[in-house]
Phi, psi and omega in degrees: 000130177292155176293322173233142180237153177252117182244176177294337176271334184149191173288123195233133173255101187294329179301313181266353177057049183227155174243155177250115176057047184293151179253003175233147178309131177220174184286309183231129177229132176258126192246125179285326177191174190277003178297155189292340184271351181247324179251099182251157180279163172097002175277153180283327179217143182236150169224126184212182176283159176299318175291343177275337190302312188297318175300312181299319179295325176296312184284324193256352180082202181289086179250152171282114188214159171230137178245137184232164176277159175303135178080351183289123181282141175241119181262129181224105177056037177092351178263135182260123173246143164207158185252137181226151191296137179251350170073007183286292181217174179307129177085345185300147183212157167260143182247123180264133181232127180226128183216125180040049180087347181264133184238130173241155175225127176254119188285331195067224173249145187209155166220155182260346175283134184278117187271354182071012177238302178283155168299119186303147180308137176236121175287148189230122180291138181197164177276323180227137185236127172258115185244139169292165174213044185302321172247045188275053172227150181296340184288341177272107188221093193285145169286154173298144191295340176302314183290327173290320177295320178299319178293322181292320180295317179299324182292309175309315183295317176295317175296328172293321177297325185271359178080019185260160175265125179272119178249115170240135193258139177203156183297142184308318182249114179110281186293318180296318182292329180290319178294318179305316180285348173266356185279154177259102188298343182286345177287338184158192179279139175260112174260152182229141166307150178307313185301322177286319182291329178297319182292321179304314184297324179298314179292324179296326182293343175279358184089009178270124184281114169255154174299153181300140175226163171238124179288135177277123182236160177302334181280349179289129183283144176310324193295338184283341190281315186306130183097342183254181185233150179236129173262117183237168178274155181300328182291352178281337184301125179078013185250173184294335180305324184286344182290352181280352178260122183280123173053053183281156166253120188251127176236159177244141174243109185193155175294334182289342179288000172283344173251115190289347181272347188289156185287351179289341182268352186291145176061022175231154188269340188207156180223137179243124183275092179230109186238145173265019172245158178293145169276188181304310185296317183293325176301313177300318183295317183293318179298317183300316185291334178291330181079013180296140174263339178236139181227135173255134179249131180238209198327135178115219181275071190291315182295318182294313181291323178293325177293322180296314185291327173298324177295339176275006173090015178262155175279115191230135172228153173265134170242142180266133180219180177250022175285143180244357183065229185287347174281349189298317183270357184296126177085353179289129178209000000 
């Protein structure tokens, strides 16, 4: 019996009778992070990290859950589980599973660059590693976030000089907060879509300092927006909600805007390549640092990345999941 199996409900540990990020309702679910494709409703009991729990509670409602610290061991029927930082969003984790000397790690979603919000990624030694491959092609090679933030602030500064409202879109959980922390508040007021501000409030209540923001409500006059910046969800682009801004300049912040053909660039004026997922080099670095001899590749460019890893001498297989990577939060508003 394998330590983990891949079933129609999700990644399953038969010895402990638990699932990791299941996409069908199960009795016991271990959750890597709060994004919609990994933390779904309907499970009888949840286990996650303490920093992930507030957002999961907000999004999923009254669920029965237990939250643990990073690195804290949890024993279930002789199997040792622990959660380790993934650097993806606040509270995100890799899950380490150990039984009779065999160690597997399920990465969930991850990035290696420290965003100063989520706990930085930590490599975890294992025999078998389950990795995402959202951006598993050599063409995906991110600039350091410092340069992306500079470009965003320069764009805002120019729009302000032109008397325009800057509107930048990002997922309500994760990307929006990362954009927010990179903005220069001396340039003006930062306004937020209600779905984003709801998440901001949950994160602030955890003691995480976010820059000051103003929630957009129906009572706000249009005249206040020109020269300032709005963080909105991707789903607002092209909708009536966007009509409140006179002559806005709209940008998208996503890893997908590095590809001019991607749908994320439609109906926007500009794109900033800012992803909460590992690029090609970081994916390779993460796999190497685990020391794993066997790798399972999931969502994203699975075939291309698995072929590359096989050339590096690893035992590699592709698994089919319902995880969506950077598509999971698209359009949520």
